[in-house]
C-alpha positions, 0 to 999 in steps of 0.5 A: 178440481184436478186439471190435466196438463198436456205438453209436446216434444218441444218442451224440455222438463226434468223427468221428476217434474213430468212424473210429479205433475202427471204430465201427458206428452205428445211426441214430435217427429224426427227424421234422419233421412229415411229413418223416422223417430218419435221424441221420447219414445223411439229415440233417446238422447245418446243415440240422437247425439251420435246420429247428429254427429254422423249426419251431414245435414240436420234431421228434419222435425215435424209436428204431431198429427191431430190424431196424436193429440186426439188419442192423448185427449181420449186417455183423460177422464171425461170429467177432467179439464185439459190444458195443452201448453203447445210449442210456440206457433211461431216455430211449429204447426204443433199448436194447429194440430192440437186445435184440430185434435180438440175439434175431433174430440168435441165432435164426439164429446161436446161437454169436454173442457179443453183449452189449447194455449200457444205458449210462444216459447219452447224448451224450458220456457214450457217447463216454467209455464208447467210449474206456474199452471201446476202451482195455481191449479193446486190452489183450487183455482177454477179451470176458466180462471186458470186458463186466463191466468196462463194466457197472461203468464205466457205474455210475461214469459221471457225466453233467451238463448245462447249458442256455443257453436254455429254448426247447426244453424249453418247446417240448417240454412239459417246462416249461410256458410260464408257468414258462418265461416267468418263468424267462427273465425272471429269467435262470434257468439249469437244471443237470441230471444223469443219475440212477442209473436213466438218466433226466434230472432238474433238479439246480439252478436258478441265476440268471445265465450266469456264475454257472451256469457256475461252479456247473456246473464246481464240481459236478465236484469233488463227484463226484471228487477224483482226476483224473490217470487220468481223461478228461473228455468234453464236447459242445456244441450248436452253440456251439463257442466256449462249449464250448471255454471251458467245457472250458478252465475245467474243465482249468484247475481239474482235472488230467484226463489227457485230454479228448474234445470233440465237437458234439451230434448232432440227437437230444440238441440237439433237447432241449438247445437251442443253447448246451447243454453236456454233460459226462461223467466217471467218479466216484470 
């Protein structure tokens, strides 16, 4: 059975992966003062980074409307089941919009099969879940069984972040300017993680770039010990060289079966800042 996967602008995937799995994407909204954009449609990454450098405050982000999801659902053949892998409910109301859009669809077409999943992750974490869902779907699994399987895999998903710069968390009000100035002076780097509820918290504060990257990679072994059948997903914010270096260090240390490497889109980069890295994998 063919199953349609739908993601949103909070997910970061290589374009080849989007095309290979025939994904449908519902953009998120990005607001630079009075200028409004839809991720992946009306703003590309070079223009985004140019505007970000020029801005004194971070752009605002907002979730798609329920109607945006409804319209995307209507593009899918009525006989094709849909699974939506939505940006974590802990950071965005995107999941709620997807659910309301589903209710709108079912009022017209009550026989449609559609499941909305709160991924409790973002960026390449959703790429990891897309890979898992597509692999299982290709095996011929039934729709209901796939939904149950993905709910379990979401609970196993570990998402870790490292920030190279604190500029964006200071601009965004997540770290006050005094603390930020002290942290920058001391060269403090933040290691962050997605919680079980899908919010983001600071896991550790480590001094120095090399030491923080070593600790970032070391953490993987605290969540998992078996890697032969696992995939590591990694996304970088406008620093491909740093991203590839981190991926090489990970694969030198842990024998992951495969990897997904991609660049962050505007939504996650807005908060991570340039040089930020996200990794995602399934814990034991």
